[in-house]
Structure formats: C-alpha cells, structure tokens
C-alpha positions in Angstrom: 124.6 -74.5 -124.2 126.7 -76.2 -126.6 124.5 -76.5 -129.6 124.8 -72.5 -130.6 128.2 -73.1 -131.7 127.5 -75.9 -133.7 124.4 -74.3 -135.6 126.6 -71.4 -136.2 129.0 -73.5 -137.6 126.8 -75.5 -139.6 125.7 -72.1 -141.1 128.7 -70.8 -142.1 129.3 -74.1 -143.6 126.0 -73.9 -145.8 126.9 -70.4 -146.4 130.3 -71.4 -147.7 129.0 -73.9 -149.9 126.6 -71.4 -151.8 129.0 -68.8 -152.7 130.9 -71.9 -154.0 127.9 -72.5 -156.2 127.6 -69.2 -157.1 130.8 -68.3 -157.7 131.0 -71.9 -160.1 127.7 -70.8 -162.1 129.3 -67.5 -162.9 132.9 -68.8 -164.3 130.4 -71.1 -166.2 128.6 -68.4 -167.6 132.0 -66.0 -168.2 133.5 -69.5 -170.0 130.3 -69.3 -172.4 130.3 -65.9 -173.1 133.7 -65.8 -173.7 133.3 -68.7 -176.3 130.7 -67.2 -178.0 132.7 -64.1 -178.5 135.7 -66.2 -179.6 133.5 -67.4 -182.5 132.1 -63.9 -183.2 135.3 -63.1 -183.5 136.8 -65.9 -185.5 133.8 -65.2 -188.0 134.4 -61.7 -188.3 138.0 -62.4 -189.0 136.9 -64.7 -192.0 134.4 -61.6 -193.1 134.5 -58.6 -191.3 131.4 -57.6 -192.3 129.2 -60.5 -191.2 128.8 -61.8 -187.8 127.3 -65.0 -188.3 128.9 -67.9 -190.1 125.5 -69.3 -191.1 124.7 -66.4 -193.8 124.4 -67.2 -196.9 127.9 -66.6 -199.2 128.1 -63.9 -201.9 127.5 -63.7 -205.4 130.7 -63.7 -206.7 129.8 -62.7 -210.1 131.9 -62.9 -213.2 135.6 -63.8 -213.1 137.8 -60.6 -214.0 141.3 -61.8 -213.4 142.8 -65.6 -213.2 146.0 -66.7 -212.3 146.3 -70.7 -212.0 149.5 -70.7 -210.1 150.9 -74.2 -211.4 152.1 -75.1 -214.9 152.0 -78.1 -216.9 155.2 -77.9 -218.4 156.9 -78.0 -214.9 155.6 -81.9 -215.2 156.7 -82.2 -218.6 160.2 -81.9 -217.7 160.8 -85.1 -216.1 159.7 -87.4 -219.3 161.2 -84.9 -221.6 164.5 -85.3 -219.9 164.6 -89.0 -219.3 163.4 -89.4 -223.3 166.6 -87.3 -224.1 168.8 -89.7 -222.0 167.5 -93.1 -224.2 167.7 -91.4 -227.4 171.6 -90.5 -226.3 171.8 -93.9 -225.0 170.1 -95.2 -228.5 172.5 -93.6 -230.3 175.4 -94.3 -228.5 175.1 -98.2 -229.3 175.7 -98.8 -225.8 173.3 -100.1 -223.2 169.9 -99.3 -222.6 168.9 -98.9 -218.8 165.2 -98.9 -219.5 164.4 -100.1 -215.6 166.6 -97.3 -214.1 164.8 -94.7 -217.0 161.4 -96.3 -215.8 161.9 -95.3 -212.4 164.0 -92.1 -212.4 161.0 -90.8 -214.7 158.6 -91.7 -212.6 160.2 -90.2 -209.9 160.6 -86.6 -211.6 157.2 -86.8 -212.8 155.7 -87.6 -208.8 157.8 -84.9 -207.6 156.9 -82.0 -210.3 152.9 -83.0 -209.9 153.4 -82.3 -206.4 154.6 -78.7 -207.3 152.2 -78.0 -209.8 149.1 -78.9 -207.4 151.0 -77.0 -203.9 151.7 -74.2 -206.8 148.2 -74.1 -207.8 146.6 -74.4 -203.9 148.9 -71.6 -202.2 149.8 -69.1 -205.5 146.6 -69.1 -207.7 144.2 -66.1 -207.4 140.9 -65.3 -208.8 139.1 -62.0 -209.1 135.6 -61.9 -209.2 133.3 -58.9 -209.3 132.4 -59.7 -205.8 135.3 -61.8 -204.4 139.1 -62.3 -204.4 140.8 -65.2 -203.8 144.5 -65.4 -203.0 145.4 -69.2 -202.3 143.3 -70.7 -200.2 141.7 -67.4 -198.6 138.6 -65.6 -200.4 137.6 -62.4 -199.6 134.6 -60.1 -200.4 135.6 -57.2 -202.1 132.7 -54.8 -199.9 135.0 -55.8 -196.9 138.3 -53.7 -198.6 138.1 -50.0 -197.2 141.0 -48.9 -199.0 143.2 -49.3 -201.7 146.6 -47.9 -201.3 148.2 -46.1 -204.2 151.2 -47.5 -205.9 154.1 -46.3 -204.3 156.3 -44.3 -206.6 158.8 -42.4 -203.8 162.0 -43.7 -202.2 160.2 -44.6 -198.9 158.8 -47.7 -198.0 155.1 -47.6 -197.2 153.9 -49.6 -194.5 152.0 -51.5 -196.9 154.5 -53.1 -198.2 155.6 -54.8 -195.4 152.2 -56.2 -194.4 151.4 -60.1 -194.7 150.1 -61.2 -197.9 146.5 -62.4 -198.2 146.2 -66.9 -198.0 148.1 -69.0 -196.1 152.0 -67.6 -197.3 153.1 -64.6 -194.9 155.0 -63.0 -198.1 154.2 -62.4 -201.4 154.7 -65.3 -203.8 157.8 -64.9 -206.0 157.5 -63.5 -209.3 154.2 -61.6 -207.6 153.8 -58.1 -206.4 151.8 -56.7 -204.0 149.1 -54.6 -204.0 148.2 -52.4 -200.6 144.6 -53.3 -198.8 142.9 -52.5 -195.5 140.3 -54.3 -194.3 137.2 -53.6 -192.2 138.5 -55.5 -189.7 141.7 -53.4 -189.5 143.9 -55.8 -191.3 146.6 -54.6 -193.7 147.7 -56.8 -196.2 148.8 -57.3 -199.5 146.7 -58.4 -202.5 149.1 -59.9 -205.5 149.3 -61.2 -208.8 151.8 -61.4 -211.7 149.8 -58.9 -213.9 149.6 -56.4 -210.6 148.4 -53.9 -213.0 145.5 -55.5 -214.4 145.0 -56.6 -210.8 145.3 -52.7 -209.7 142.8 -51.5 -212.5 140.1 -54.7 -211.6 140.1 -54.3 -208.3 139.4 -50.8 -208.5 136.7 -50.5 -210.6 135.2 -53.8 -208.7 135.4 -51.7 -205.7 134.4 -48.9 -207.0 131.0 -50.6 -208.5 130.5 -51.9 -205.0 130.5 -48.6 -203.3 128.4 -47.3 -205.9 126.0 -49.9 -205.3 125.7 -51.8 -209.2 125.3 -55.3 -209.4 127.2 -57.7 -210.8 127.2 -58.2 -214.9 124.2 -59.7 -216.5 122.0 -58.7 -213.0 119.4 -56.2 -212.9 
C-alpha cells in the first residue's frame, strides 16, 4: 500500500525533468534562431539587398568624384611657422633657440599629421559607377531607392535632419548634404564639398543602374 504513492511521486519527478529538458532545448533553439536573425539583420544593414555576408562585392567601376578630405598644407603649417620664427631670431641678432624650435616644430607636425589622417578617414568621399563611399562607410548605389531633390523652399524637409552617411552623425563642416533613402528604409544624407557635382553624378549613376547599363568599358 505504501509503494503506490512513491511510484506516483517518482513519475511526477521524471515528468518534471522531461519538461525541463524540453524547455531548455526550446530556449536554446530560440536563442540560435535569434542569433541567426541578428546576423541577417546586420548583413542587411551593411547592404540592404544582400542577405549573406559571403556574397561577392560589386565591381565599383570608374571613379566619378573623389574628395580627399585632408590636405598637406595643414601639415606644412608647423614647419613654416618654425622657419619664420628662426628667421626672425637670426635677423634680430639674439640667441637662437634651436632645441626649443625643433621640439615645437615636431609637436606641430605631429598634431597636424594626425588631423590630416583623421580627415582622410572620416571626411573623404569617393563616388564610383556602382558605389558611394562616405568616410569609412560604403554603400552600393543600387541600394538607393530615392534621391531627394534640392530643397528650394522655406520649409525644412525630413531628409535635411537625417544622419549623414559614414561614421559621423552630422554632415561634415564645409560640406552639404543630399537626401537619400536606402532599400532598408534608412533615411540619410550623402555629402560632398562639391555637392552640385555629386548630385549630378549620383543621379546619372543611379539612373544607369536602373536602366541595367553596365559600367563603362564593360560589355
């Protein structure tokens, strides 16, 4: 008479263990599915039309517009300033501070060089027949579903407050933006110093892709 309750208790424990195992397997499966979805979302963000990171990159074609971002004259400011001070000291006939000027010039050159490198990384742009690079971000022109016209009215358009393409949130200084909408719904601004030429070249490249025309020099 006393064995029956024990058997029922053991059966209940076994059932709970089985349920826990099933729940654990389900949770692990859900986590794997979530990770896969995250990877696909990341790939779609990098390229809205591509679903796999292993897809071959597109042939960029010829360069239509390139802006370096940094300039060598910024690096030359330090040596020119040091040379000017040394000339003034030599003409003045007083003591010449060679060591101090050397250290001062080295600091200026190093700082200016860092500025130039940063500008080339974050503020340079390149437009080709198939791609648009803004800073460190590169998108395919085929991913652009709409290029917004220039705003000549008094009211601000939504694209004018959209984040800039690239790693910088806003359009860099001394540059102007062009509103674009990507295939994943993202609203952004393409930018350049010569924004008029960028608009013309980008519009023509976008139209050529929609018409199915190959890059120049290819059949």
